[in-house]
C-alpha positions as CSV (number, residue, x, y, z in Angstrom):
1,M,-22.6,-30.6,-0.7
2,G,-19.7,-33.0,-1.0
3,K,-17.8,-31.0,-3.6
4,H,-15.6,-29.2,-1.2
5,R,-15.5,-31.7,1.7
6,K,-11.7,-32.1,1.3
7,A,-11.2,-28.4,1.8
8,R,-13.3,-28.4,4.9
9,E,-11.3,-31.4,6.2
10,R,-8.0,-29.7,5.5
11,G,-9.3,-26.6,7.3
12,A,-10.4,-28.6,10.3
13,R,-7.0,-30.4,10.5
14,E,-5.1,-27.1,10.2
15,R,-7.1,-25.5,13.0
16,G,-6.6,-28.5,15.2
17,A,-2.9,-28.4,14.5
18,G,-2.8,-24.7,15.3
19,V,-3.8,-25.3,19.0
20,R,-1.6,-28.3,19.6
21,G,1.8,-26.7,19.2
22,P,3.9,-25.6,22.1
23,G,2.6,-22.3,23.5
24,Q,-0.3,-22.2,21.1
25,R,-3.0,-23.9,23.1
26,A,-3.5,-21.1,25.6
27,A,-3.5,-18.5,22.8
28,G,-6.2,-20.4,20.9
29,N,-8.3,-20.8,24.0
30,R,-8.0,-17.1,24.9
31,A,-9.1,-16.2,21.3
32,A,-12.1,-18.5,21.4
33,G,-13.3,-17.8,24.9
34,P,-14.0,-14.1,24.7
35,G,-15.4,-14.5,21.2
36,R,-18.0,-17.1,22.3
37,A,-18.9,-15.1,25.4
38,Q,-19.4,-12.0,23.2
39,Q,-21.6,-14.0,20.8
40,I,-23.7,-15.2,23.6
41,G,-23.9,-11.7,25.1
42,I,-25.1,-10.2,21.8
43,A,-27.7,-12.9,21.4
44,S,-28.9,-12.3,24.9
45,A,-29.3,-8.6,24.2
46,I,-31.2,-9.3,21.0
47,G,-33.4,-11.8,22.9
48,A,-34.1,-9.2,25.6
49,L,-35.2,-6.6,23.0
50,A,-37.4,-9.2,21.2
51,G,-39.0,-10.2,24.5
52,A,-39.8,-6.5,25.3
53,A,-41.3,-6.1,21.8
54,L,-43.4,-9.2,22.0
55,T,-44.9,-8.3,25.4
56,A,-45.1,-4.5,24.9
57,Q,-48.9,-4.5,25.1
58,R,-49.2,-6.5,28.4
59,G,-48.1,-4.2,31.2
60,R,-44.8,-3.5,32.9
61,A,-44.5,-6.7,34.9
62,V,-45.1,-8.9,31.8
63,V,-42.6,-6.8,29.8
64,T,-40.0,-7.3,32.5
65,A,-40.6,-11.1,32.4
66,G,-40.5,-11.0,28.6
67,V,-37.1,-9.3,28.7
68,L,-35.6,-11.8,31.1
69,A,-37.1,-14.8,29.3
70,G,-36.0,-13.5,25.9
71,A,-32.4,-12.8,27.1
72,A,-32.1,-16.2,28.8
73,G,-33.8,-18.1,26.0
74,L,-31.8,-16.7,23.1
75,G,-28.6,-16.7,25.0
76,A,-29.1,-20.4,25.8
77,A,-29.9,-21.1,22.2
78,E,-26.8,-19.4,21.0
79,A,-24.6,-21.2,23.6
80,V,-26.0,-24.6,22.5
81,A,-25.6,-23.7,18.8
82,R,-22.0,-22.6,19.3
83,A,-21.1,-25.6,21.5
84,T,-22.4,-28.1,18.8
85,Q,-21.0,-26.1,15.9
86,R,-18.5,-28.3,13.9
87,P,-15.3,-26.8,12.5
88,G,-15.8,-25.2,9.1
89,E,-19.6,-25.0,9.6
90,I,-21.9,-22.2,10.4
91,P,-24.3,-22.4,13.4
92,A,-27.2,-24.8,13.2
93,L,-30.2,-23.8,11.0
94,W,-32.7,-23.9,13.9
95,S,-30.6,-21.3,15.8
96,R,-30.4,-19.0,12.8
97,I,-34.2,-19.2,12.3
98,V,-34.8,-18.4,16.0
99,M,-32.4,-15.4,15.7
100,S,-34.2,-14.2,12.6
101,G,-37.5,-14.2,14.4
102,A,-36.0,-12.3,17.3
103,L,-34.6,-9.7,15.0
104,A,-37.9,-9.2,13.3
105,A,-39.9,-8.7,16.5
106,P,-38.7,-5.1,17.3
107,L,-39.3,-4.1,13.7
108,G,-42.9,-5.3,13.9
109,W,-43.3,-3.4,17.2
110,A,-42.0,-0.3,15.4
111,A,-44.5,-0.8,12.6
112,D,-47.3,-0.9,15.2
113,R,-46.1,2.4,16.5
114,V,-46.2,3.9,13.0
115,G,-49.7,2.6,12.5
116,G,-51.1,4.5,15.5
117,V,-53.4,3.3,18.3
118,G,-54.9,0.5,16.3
119,G,-51.6,-0.6,14.8
120,M,-51.2,-1.7,11.1
121,G,-52.7,-5.1,11.6
122,P,-51.1,-8.5,11.2
123,V,-51.6,-8.9,7.4
124,P,-49.6,-5.8,6.2
125,V,-46.9,-6.3,8.9
126,A,-46.5,-10.0,8.2
127,T,-46.5,-9.4,4.5
128,A,-43.8,-6.8,4.7
129,A,-41.7,-8.9,7.1
130,G,-41.9,-11.9,4.8
131,A,-41.1,-9.8,1.7
132,A,-38.0,-8.4,3.5
133,A,-36.8,-11.8,4.5
134,G,-37.4,-13.1,1.0
135,A,-35.5,-10.2,-0.5
136,L,-32.5,-11.0,1.7
137,G,-32.5,-14.5,0.3
138,L,-31.7,-13.0,-3.1
139,R,-32.7,-16.1,-5.1
140,P,-35.7,-15.1,-7.3
141,Q,-37.8,-18.0,-5.9
142,K,-37.1,-16.9,-2.4
143,V,-38.0,-13.3,-3.2
144,A,-41.4,-14.5,-4.4
145,L,-41.9,-16.9,-1.5
146,G,-41.3,-14.3,1.2
147,P,-44.4,-12.2,0.7
148,A,-46.5,-15.3,0.0
149,V,-45.6,-16.8,3.3
150,G,-46.1,-13.4,5.0
151,V,-49.6,-13.0,3.6
152,T,-50.5,-16.6,4.7
153,V,-49.2,-16.0,8.2
154,G,-50.9,-12.6,8.4
155,L,-54.3,-14.0,7.3
156,G,-53.9,-16.8,9.9
157,L,-53.2,-14.3,12.6
158,A,-56.1,-12.1,11.5
159,R,-58.4,-15.0,12.1
160,L,-57.0,-15.2,15.6
161,R,-57.6,-11.5,16.0
162,R,-61.3,-11.9,15.0
163,A,-61.6,-14.8,17.4
164,G,-60.1,-12.6,20.2
165,R,-62.7,-9.9,19.5
166,R,-65.5,-12.4,19.8
167,R,-64.2,-13.6,23.1
168,A,-63.9,-10.0,24.3
169,R,-67.5,-9.4,23.3
170,R,-68.7,-12.5,25.2
171,R,-66.8,-11.4,28.3
172,A,-68.2,-7.8,28.1
173,T,-70.9,-8.6,30.8
174,G,-68.4,-10.5,32.9
175,P,-65.0,-9.6,34.4
176,P,-63.3,-6.9,32.4
177,A,-60.8,-8.0,29.7
178,T,-57.4,-6.4,29.5
179,G,-54.6,-5.6,27.0
180,A,-54.5,-7.3,23.7
181,E,-57.6,-9.5,24.6
182,L,-59.8,-6.4,24.9
183,A,-58.7,-5.0,21.6
184,G,-58.6,-8.4,19.9
185,R,-55.2,-7.3,18.6
186,V,-52.3,-9.4,17.3
187,P,-49.2,-7.3,18.1
188,G,-47.0,-6.3,15.1
189,A,-44.0,-7.9,16.8
190,V,-45.8,-11.2,16.9
191,A,-46.8,-10.9,13.2
192,A,-43.3,-10.0,12.0
193,A,-41.6,-12.7,14.1
194,A,-44.1,-15.3,13.0
195,A,-43.8,-14.4,9.3
196,V,-40.0,-14.5,9.3
197,V,-39.8,-17.8,11.2
198,G,-42.5,-19.3,9.0
199,Y,-40.7,-18.1,5.8
200,R,-37.3,-19.4,7.0
201,A,-38.8,-22.8,7.9
202,V,-40.6,-23.2,4.6
203,S,-37.6,-22.0,2.7
204,A,-35.4,-24.6,4.4
205,L,-37.8,-27.3,3.4
206,L,-38.1,-26.2,-0.3
207,F,-34.5,-25.1,-1.0
208,R,-32.2,-27.7,0.4
209,D,-29.2,-26.7,-1.7
210,P,-27.3,-23.9,0.1
211,Q,-26.2,-21.1,-2.1
212,L,-23.6,-19.9,0.3
213,S,-21.6,-22.4,2.4
214,L,-18.6,-22.1,4.7
215,L,-15.7,-24.1,3.4
216,A,-12.8,-23.1,5.7
217,E,-12.3,-20.9,8.8
218,R,-9.1,-19.3,9.8
219,V,-6.8,-21.4,7.6
220,K,-3.6,-20.7,5.7
221,P,-3.7,-20.0,1.9
222,P,-2.3,-23.5,0.9
223,S,-5.5,-25.1,2.4
224,V,-7.6,-23.3,-0.2
225,P,-5.6,-23.3,-3.4
226,F,-8.6,-22.1,-5.4
227,V,-8.6,-18.7,-3.6
228,V,-6.5,-15.7,-4.6
229,P,-5.8,-14.3,-1.1
230,L,-5.3,-10.6,-2.0
231,A,-7.4,-7.9,-0.4
232,S,-7.7,-4.2,-0.7
233,Q,-6.1,-2.4,2.2
234,G,-8.6,0.5,2.0
235,R,-12.3,0.9,1.3
236,Y,-11.7,1.7,-2.4
237,V,-10.1,-0.7,-4.8
238,G,-9.8,1.4,-8.0
239,T,-7.2,1.4,-10.9
240,G,-4.3,2.1,-8.5
241,Y,-4.8,-1.2,-6.6
242,V,-1.6,-2.9,-7.9
243,R,0.5,0.1,-7.0
244,S,-0.7,0.1,-3.4
245,L,-0.2,-3.7,-3.2
246,A,3.4,-3.3,-4.4
247,E,4.0,-1.0,-1.4
248,V,2.6,-3.8,0.9
249,L,4.7,-6.5,-0.7
250,G,7.8,-4.4,-1.1
251,G,8.1,-5.3,-4.8
252,T,8.7,-3.3,-8.0
253,Y,5.6,-1.9,-9.5
254,T,5.4,-1.6,-13.3
255,P,2.3,0.1,-14.7
256,D,0.8,-0.6,-18.1
257,V,3.4,-3.2,-19.2
258,E,3.8,-3.1,-22.9
259,D,3.8,-6.7,-24.0
260,I,2.5,-9.2,-21.4
261,G,-0.4,-11.5,-20.9
262,I,-2.9,-12.4,-18.2
263,V,-1.2,-15.8,-18.2
264,A,2.5,-16.5,-18.6
265,D,2.0,-19.6,-20.7
266,L,-1.2,-21.2,-21.9
267,D,0.5,-24.6,-21.5
268,E,0.1,-24.2,-17.7
269,L,-3.6,-25.0,-18.3
270,A,-3.1,-28.4,-19.9
271,G,-5.2,-31.2,-18.6
272,P,-7.6,-34.0,-19.6
273,S,-10.2,-31.4,-20.8
274,F,-7.8,-29.0,-22.5
275,D,-4.9,-29.5,-24.9
276,P,-3.2,-26.1,-25.5
277,A,-1.5,-27.5,-28.6
278,G,-4.9,-27.5,-30.3
279,T,-5.7,-23.9,-29.6
280,D,-5.9,-21.3,-32.3
281,P,-2.7,-19.2,-32.4
282,L,-4.7,-16.0,-32.0
283,V,-6.4,-17.2,-28.9
284,R,-3.1,-18.2,-27.4
285,E,-1.6,-14.8,-28.3
286,F,-4.4,-13.0,-26.6
287,Y,-3.9,-14.9,-23.3
288,E,-0.1,-14.7,-23.4
289,H,0.2,-11.1,-24.9
290,T,-3.1,-9.5,-23.8
291,T,-1.7,-6.0,-24.0
292,R,-1.3,-6.3,-27.7
293,F,-5.1,-6.1,-28.0
294,A,-7.7,-3.4,-27.4
295,L,-11.1,-4.4,-26.1
296,D,-14.7,-3.4,-26.9
297,I,-17.5,-4.6,-24.5
298,V,-21.2,-4.8,-25.4
299,P,-23.3,-5.8,-22.3
300,E,-26.5,-7.7,-22.7
301,W,-28.5,-7.5,-19.5
302,R,-31.7,-9.4,-18.8
303,L,-34.5,-7.0,-18.0
304,W,-35.4,-8.6,-14.7
305,V,-32.0,-7.9,-13.2
306,R,-31.6,-4.3,-14.3
307,P,-33.3,-2.6,-11.2
308,G,-31.3,-4.8,-8.8
309,Y,-28.0,-4.1,-10.7
310,L,-28.7,-0.4,-10.7
311,L,-29.0,-0.5,-6.9
312,Y,-25.9,-2.6,-6.6
313,R,-23.9,-0.4,-8.8
314,T,-25.0,2.8,-7.0
315,L,-24.5,1.5,-3.5
316,L,-21.5,-0.9,-3.9
317,A,-19.7,-1.1,-7.3
318,R,-19.0,2.6,-7.8
319,P,-18.1,3.3,-4.2
320,L,-15.8,0.3,-4.2
321,G,-14.2,0.9,-7.6
322,Q,-14.7,-2.7,-8.5
323,A,-17.0,-4.9,-10.7
324,N,-18.7,-1.9,-12.3
325,V,-19.9,-3.3,-15.6
326,P,-21.5,-0.8,-18.1
327,M,-25.3,-0.7,-17.8
328,S,-26.0,-0.2,-21.5
329,Q,-24.5,-0.5,-25.0
330,R,-24.5,3.3,-25.2
331,E,-22.4,3.5,-22.1
332,A,-20.1,0.8,-23.4
333,Q,-19.5,2.7,-26.6
334,R,-17.4,5.2,-24.7
335,G,-14.7,2.6,-25.0
336,V,-12.6,0.5,-22.6
337,R,-9.0,1.1,-21.6
338,S,-7.2,-2.2,-20.9
339,R,-3.9,-2.5,-19.2
340,I,-1.8,-4.9,-17.1
341,D,0.1,-3.7,-14.1
342,T,2.7,-6.0,-12.6
343,I,4.7,-6.5,-9.4
344,T,8.1,-8.2,-9.6
345,G,10.2,-9.3,-6.6
346,G,9.3,-8.3,-3.1
347,R,7.8,-10.4,-0.4
348,P,5.8,-13.3,-2.0
349,V,2.1,-13.7,-1.3
350,P,1.9,-16.4,1.4
351,G,0.9,-19.8,0.0
352,T,0.7,-18.6,-3.6
353,P,3.7,-19.8,-5.6
354,R,1.4,-20.1,-8.5
355,L,1.4,-16.3,-8.9
356,A,5.0,-16.5,-10.2
357,G,5.7,-16.9,-13.9
358,D,7.7,-15.9,-16.9
359,G,7.0,-12.8,-19.0
360,A,8.4,-10.3,-16.6
361,P,9.2,-6.8,-17.6
362,A,12.9,-7.2,-16.8
363,A,14.9,-10.2,-17.9
364,G,15.5,-12.7,-15.1
365,E,12.8,-11.3,-12.8
366,A,9.6,-13.2,-12.1
367,V,6.3,-11.5,-12.1
368,T,4.8,-12.0,-8.6
369,V,1.5,-10.3,-9.4
370,R,-0.2,-9.4,-12.7
371,G,-3.4,-7.3,-12.5
372,W,-5.6,-6.8,-15.5
373,I,-7.3,-3.4,-15.1
374,R,-10.2,-2.4,-17.3
375,S,-11.6,1.1,-17.0
376,A,-13.8,3.5,-19.0
377,A,-11.7,5.2,-21.7
378,D,-13.2,8.6,-21.2
379,T,-13.5,8.9,-17.4
380,G,-11.0,6.3,-16.1
381,E,-13.8,4.9,-13.9
382,P,-12.8,1.3,-12.9
383,I,-14.8,-1.5,-14.6
384,Y,-12.8,-4.6,-13.4
385,V,-9.6,-4.9,-11.3
386,G,-8.6,-8.6,-11.4
387,I,-5.5,-10.4,-10.3
388,Y,-5.0,-13.3,-12.8
389,T,-3.3,-16.5,-11.7
390,T,-2.9,-20.1,-12.8
391,Y,-2.2,-23.2,-10.8
392,R,-2.2,-27.0,-11.2
393,H,-4.1,-29.5,-9.1
394,Q,-4.1,-33.3,-9.7
395,G,-2.9,-33.0,-13.3
396,R,-5.2,-30.2,-14.3
397,G,-4.5,-26.5,-14.8
398,Y,-6.9,-23.9,-13.6
399,V,-7.4,-20.1,-14.0
400,S,-8.1,-18.2,-10.7
401,V,-9.1,-14.6,-10.9
402,G,-9.1,-12.7,-7.7
403,F,-11.2,-9.5,-7.4
404,P,-9.9,-7.6,-4.4
405,L,-12.4,-6.2,-1.9
406,P,-11.8,-4.3,1.4
407,Q,-10.2,-7.0,3.7
408,A,-11.6,-9.7,1.4
409,S,-11.4,-11.2,-2.0
410,F,-14.0,-12.6,-4.5
411,T,-12.3,-15.4,-6.5
412,A,-13.5,-17.1,-9.7
413,T,-11.7,-20.4,-10.3
414,L,-12.4,-21.7,-13.8
415,L,-11.8,-25.0,-15.6
416,P,-10.4,-24.8,-19.1
417,R,-11.8,-26.8,-21.9
418,G,-11.2,-26.9,-25.6
419,R,-13.8,-25.9,-28.3
420,P,-14.3,-27.7,-31.6
421,D,-13.3,-24.5,-33.4
422,R,-10.0,-24.4,-31.5
423,G,-11.2,-21.9,-29.1
424,L,-11.1,-22.0,-25.3
425,V,-13.8,-22.3,-22.7
426,L,-13.3,-21.3,-19.1
427,D,-16.2,-22.5,-16.9
428,S,-16.9,-22.3,-13.2
429,R,-19.5,-25.2,-13.3
430,S,-17.9,-28.6,-12.8
431,E,-18.2,-31.7,-10.7
432,L,-14.6,-31.2,-9.7
433,D,-13.8,-29.7,-6.3
434,Q,-11.8,-26.7,-7.6
435,P,-13.9,-24.6,-9.9
436,G,-16.4,-22.2,-8.5
437,H,-16.7,-18.8,-6.8
438,Y,-15.4,-18.0,-3.4
439,L,-15.8,-15.1,-1.0
440,T,-13.0,-14.9,1.4
441,Y,-12.3,-12.7,4.5
442,I,-8.6,-12.1,4.9
443,D,-7.3,-11.4,8.5
444,A,-5.0,-8.4,8.1
445,Q,-2.9,-9.5,11.1
446,T,-2.4,-13.2,10.6
447,G,-3.2,-13.6,6.8
448,E,-5.6,-16.4,7.7
449,L,-8.5,-17.0,5.4
450,T,-12.2,-17.7,6.1
451,T,-13.8,-18.8,2.8
452,A,-17.3,-19.4,1.7
453,A,-18.4,-21.0,-1.6
454,V,-20.9,-18.9,-3.5
455,R,-22.8,-21.8,-5.2
456,G,-25.6,-19.6,-6.5
457,F,-23.2,-17.8,-8.9
458,A,-21.8,-19.3,-12.2
459,E,-20.0,-18.0,-15.3
460,R,-18.7,-19.3,-18.6
461,L,-16.3,-17.6,-20.9
462,D,-16.1,-18.7,-24.6
463,V,-13.1,-17.3,-26.5
464,Y,-12.8,-18.0,-30.2
465,V,-11.7,-16.6,-33.6
466,E,-14.2,-15.3,-36.1
467,A,-13.3,-13.6,-39.4
468,G,-9.7,-13.3,-38.2
469,Q,-10.5,-11.5,-35.0
470,V,-10.7,-12.8,-31.4
471,R,-14.2,-12.8,-29.9
472,A,-15.5,-13.8,-26.5
473,E,-18.9,-14.4,-24.9
474,H,-18.9,-14.1,-21.2
475,A,-22.2,-15.4,-19.7
476,F,-23.3,-15.2,-16.0
477,W,-26.0,-17.0,-14.0
478,V,-27.3,-16.3,-10.5
479,F,-29.3,-19.1,-8.8
480,G,-29.6,-20.8,-12.2
481,F,-31.0,-17.8,-14.0
482,P,-29.0,-16.2,-16.8
483,F,-28.7,-12.5,-16.2
484,L,-25.8,-11.1,-18.2
485,V,-23.7,-11.8,-21.3
486,L,-20.7,-9.6,-22.1
487,H,-19.8,-9.6,-25.8
488,Y,-16.1,-8.9,-26.3
489,R,-14.3,-7.9,-29.5
490,M,-10.5,-7.8,-29.4
491,H,-8.6,-5.7,-31.9
492,R,-4.9,-5.8,-32.4
493,K,-3.4,-2.4,-31.4
494,P,-1.3,-0.6,-34.1
495,P,2.5,-0.9,-33.6
496,R,3.9,1.4,-30.9
497,D,0.4,2.3,-29.7
498,G,0.6,3.5,-26.1
499,G,-3.1,4.1,-25.8
500,R,-5.8,1.6,-25.3
C-alpha cells in the first residue's frame, strides 16, 4: 500500500496548488460543486429504484415509502462518502458495498418476475448474484468465492422463508396474513442485495490487498513519471496510431523507419541493478536497432485463461485494435510484421522530455515518439501498438511502454536487471515505487491524468542470446497466477530487406 504514497502526495499537493492561484479558486469550486451534486443525485436515483424493488410485494403505500427512504438513505450515504473522501482516494469501502447492494436489488426483482408467480426462490437468485459479483472481481479466488457466499446467503434466506410459512399456517385461523408473510416468500430483490453485500463484506475481510488502487487524480504528467500519457483520439487504435498522433502533435511522421531501436541508447537504463557494459552485443543491438530483426512469436496460454481471453479478444482487443495476442501456435505461424514509426519535431508531449532521444531519421532531429507496431503478417491485424520510452529516477533507468486506449493509456513500467548470461531482464515486480502497471484516464481538454495502479497484473521479460540468436521469454501473471508466456525468436533481416 505504501509503494506509491509519494505519487499520491504529489498529486494531492498539485491539486491543492491548482485551486490556490489567482482566479483559480472559483473555477475549481464550480467544477467540484456540480460534480458532487450530480453524484449524489445519481445515488439517490439508484436508492429510489432499490427501495421500490425491495418493497415491491408490500403494496403501493409501502413501495412509496421504500422509494423515499431508498433515495434519502443512499443519497445521504453518497454525500457522507464524498465529503470524507481524501484526495487521491476512491470513496470509502462501506459506501461502495452499500451501492453494490442497491444496484443488485432491481436485478433480483427482475429475476422474480422471470420466475413467475412463485418467483425463482432465494437460493438460485442469491447464487447468481454472488457469482456475478465474484466474476466482476476478476481474481480467481473471488470468482470462486462469489457463488459460495451466494449459496450460503440463499440457504439462510430459505430458512427464513420456511419459518415465514410456518407463521402463516399458525395464523390461518386468526387475522388474515398479507403480502410476503402469507406466501412465506423472500423477495428476489432481498436475496440479490443480501448476497452481493455479503460477498463484498467477506471479500473485503479475506482480500485486504487491493488489486486496483487510485494513485493520482487530475494531475499533470510530471507528477506520475511512470505513466506514458498518450491516448487514442478515436475508438480504434490500430497500426495507424502514430500517424494520427503526429497530426495531433504537429510533428513529422515517418513510417517503418529502416534502422532504429525501441530505445535510443541502452546506457539510458544504467543503474544499481543493471550495467549496460556487461550486456551481450546482440542484445544491445536488438534494443538499439530493433528494425534490423524480424520476429516470430509462439504463445503458451494456460488452459484456465483461454475462455476468458477468447471473450476479451472478441469484445475488446479486436474492436480496439490493441493487445490482440495470437490465441494459438497455429495462428502465430502466419508470421509477425514488426516496424517502428516515429514522430520528429512538433509540439512535445506535456511533461515527457524522456520521449526525446537520438537515432532520428534525419540528422539533427530528435525523435519525439517511437512506436513499435506488431501486426499479423498476412492480414495486417494489429497485435501490439506500443509507445516505447525510457526515463531516469533517483539514479536508475526505467523502460515505460504505453499502450494507447481511447482517451486512456495502459502503461507498463519495467525495471532493468542483468542476467548471468549477459542478457537483460525487464520486470514490473519490485519494491521500488516506479515499476508496475498503470491505467490512466487522460482529460482531452486539460491533459490532466487520473491514474490507478493495476497491482494484480505483473510481467517479466527475459532477453538473452542462444546459439547466436536473440531469444526472449515474456511471462505474465494475473493476481499471482501465471497465465501466458510469449516465446520470441529474433532473426536478423537480410540486407536491404524492406519486408518484415
